Each structure stands twice: as C-alpha cells, then as structure tokens.
N, C-alpha and C positions, 0 to 999 in steps of 0.2 A: 474540579481543579484542586481541591484539598488532597485527593488521591494522588494526583500528579506530584504535588509538593512533597508528599510523604515518600513517594518512590525516589525522588531526587535526594532527599535527606538520607535514605537508606543507602543509596549509591555512594554518597560522599563518605558515610561512616565506614563502608566496606573498604574503600581504597586508602583511607587516611594512614593506616599503619605502614603501607608501602609507598607513601607519597614521593620518597626520594628516587624511586625507580619508575614511576608512572609518567607516561608521555601523553600529552594532549594533542589531538589531531582534528582536522577539519576536512570534510569531503562534500563534493557537490557533483551533480551529473543528471543524466537523462534516464527516465524509466518508461517502459512500455507496459501498460497495465490492462487488465481485462477482468471479467467476472465469470465464475463458474455458476451458472444459473440452472436449477432443475425444478421440476414441478409443473403442474398443469393449470395453475390458477391464472386467470386472465389478469391483465394489468398493462401499465404503460410500457414496461420492459419485458413483456412476455416473449420468450424465445420462439414461440410458435409463429410469430409474424416476421421473422427475419433471422439473419445470422449475426453473431457478435463480431465486433471489430475492436482493435486496440485503441486505447486512449494514450496520447503522448503527453507525459508530464515531466516533472523535475523534482529533485530532492536536495536538501541542504542539511548537514548534520555536524554536530560536535561529538567526538568520541574519546574514550580513554584507552590506552594500551597498557595493560597491567601484566607484568611478568609473573607467571606462576611457577614454572620449572623451565629449564633450558629448552627453548624452541616452542614453548606452549604459553599462550597469552589469553587473558580475559579481556574482551572488548565490549563494555557497555556503551550505549550511544543515546543521543537525544536528537531526533530527526523530524524535520518538517517535510511532508511529502504530499504530492497530489496523485490520487488514484482515480480510477473510473473505468468506463467502458463506452462503446458505441454500438449502435444497432443498424445494420444495413437493411434498408427497406426491400422487401420482396412481396409487395402487396398482391394477394390473391383472394379477394373477398368472396365469401360463400354467398350463394344465391339468396339465402334467408336473411343475410345482412345487408342486402341492397337498400341504399338510401339512408342507412344508419351512420351517424357520425362516430368514428372510432379514434381514440387517442393512440398514437404510435410513437414511442420514445426513439430518439436518435443519438443522444449523448448524455452521459452522466459524469459529473466531476465531484470528487470528494476530497476534502483537505483534512489531513490528519497530523497529530503529533504522535510520533511512533517511538517506542522504547525497545530497541533490540538489545539482546544480551547474547553474545557469541563467544565460543571457544575457538581460538585461531592457532593453527600450527604453522610455523615458519621454517623453511629449509633453505640454506645458502645455495645460490645458483647464479653464476655469472657475476654481475656488478651489483648484486642485491640479494633479495630472498623471495622465493615464491611462497605464497600463502594459501591456505585452505581453511575454511571455517564453517561452523554450523551452530545453530542455537534457536532461541525462541524470541518472539516479540509480542508486545501488547501495544495497542494504538487507541487513541481517543479522537473521535470525530469532532472537528472544529466547526465546519460548515460545508455546504455543498450546493450544487445547482444542477438541474436537469432541464433539457430542452426536448420538446416533443411536437409532433404535427397532428393536427386533426384531419383524419382521412374520411373520404366518402366515395364509395364506389371506385377505390383505387387511386383517387385524386387527392392532392393536398389542398385543403380548404384554408388552413391558417397555421402559422408557426408560433409557438409559445415557449416560455421558460418559467420555472418556479424554483424556489429554494427547497432543498431537501430538509425534511423534518427529522432531526435526531431525537429518538425517543425509545424507551424500553417497552412501550405499550404496543400491542398488536394493531395492525392496520385493517380497518373495516371499510375503507374508502379507496376504491381502485383508482380514483382520479388524483390521489395524493400519494407521493412517494415518501415512505418513512423508513429510516434505517436505525439500527441499534447503534448507540454512540461508541460502544466498545468493540474492538476487533482484536483477534489474537491468532498467531500462527507460527510457522517455522521459517528460518532463514538458512540459506546455503550460499557460500561465497568462495571465490577464487581471486587471486590478485598477484601483484608483484610490487615489492618495495625496493626502490633504488637507495644506494648509500647516501644520495643527496637529500633524502627525506621525502622525496616525491613518491606518490603511490598511484597505481592504476588498478582498478578492480571491477569485478562484475558480480552480481548477486541475483538470486532467485528467491522470491518470497511466496510462500504457500499459505494462504488464509485457511484456517481450520474451523472458524466459527461462522454461523449463519447470521448475517447482519440484516437480512430482509425481514420486515415486520409483518409481511403477509404470511398467514399460517400455512398455506398450501404451496409456498414457493421458498426455495433455499438459494441464497446468493452468497458467494464467498470470493474475497479479493485474491487476485494473482498479479504479480508483476515481475519483470526482468529489468535490472538496472545496470548501468555502467557509470563509473565515477572516476574523478581525479581528486587526489587528496594530498595533504601535507601534514607531517608530524612535527610538532614543536618540542624543543627541550628533550630530545630523546637521549637516553643513556645506555641503550642496549647494544650499540655498535662500538 
C-alpha cells in the first residue's frame, strides 16, 4: 500500500502546475473479462479440461483530464475493477484416470485497484468531441475468489470455493490458486464527449504480465469495457 500512496503523491505533484486547467471526472460501467492461459501444467484452471468463458464485472474510477497541447490530453486514473474468467466444462476423462477425484475450476474473480495513464486525442464532431486514447496501466490485487467442482468419471461430486492467494512466491500446490499481486499492461480507448459534460466510452485492456504463480503456466488478464462518465469543472470548452 505504500507503493500506491507514492504513486498518488507523484500524480498530484505532476498536475499541480496546471491545476487551473485540469478537470476531474468520474466513470463507471460494465466490463467483460477473460484470461489468456498457456502452458501444459495441470491445475484447477487448466485449459485442457474445457474452454474459457467471459466473466462479467464492473468498474468505477476517478480520473483527471490534463490539457497538454490543443486536442491532446493526459488522463491518469484511479480505478476499482473486477476481472476474472470462467471455464466451460467439457469432461472427457482418460481411461487411466477412472475413479480419480479431479478438481475442475469454473469461475475466477479478481478485484484490483488499477492505475491507468493514457494519452487522449480529442477531435470536434457534432455536438461534442470524439476521443481516442492509448497508454499503460499497473494494477494491485486486493482479493479474489475461485469456485471449482470435484469431478469423478465425468460427474460432479461436490462444489467448492476458496480465496485466491496473492503472493510473489511460486505455487507448488496444484490444489491452491496463487496469483502475483501486481499486474501491468496496455490500454486502448475510444469515446465521445458531449458539450453537456457527459461521456460515453469503450476500452480494451491487454495484460502483458504473467500473474499465475505456477511455473509451467502463464495467465494474462484481458477485458473489454463500456462506460458512462461525467467531467466536473471543465474549462476546455
């Protein structure tokens, strides 16, 4: 948490000189997330046992709109977001696994504090401006939970759920799901700002870091989001 406080302090120091031109905004909306999982290691969320499904979550953020040059803006943000994935069961047990109890994951939810930093270009169009942006983000995992079934011979024996363990240590227990607390990646966004200060937008987030603590498996976050926002005290129109 000290790292998060330091990042916020740096953000405030960067915008102070231009505070008379900076606008504060708020956004919230829906996001559909998934994970890109590769590797052959067995485990609760092994892709060999099924196909990935989208997890439906939401986000809420505060952001700053900082003018750089005409039409070009810096937008740092402080975002709470839920990410995750699902796994559709396609049980096809091998003969040699007959009678063995096998854990099979079906949903993973991860809650993050995310810190995007985007460069946004705005172009006048109609009763507002169309926007396009790109940038990077870092995120810190707050908590998470996963649910899984115990399978035997293609049948569900029991349904269970556990908390995700956020840790930097590698995972040597296939029955426990461990994730790295830090995530990072790239952002891409499009949107429209009305002169009434309302905003509509969509964004795509591409995780670039492996958050899975299993050595032979790689897991990276992905999500698409849509949002509705409002800019306060804007001075750029």
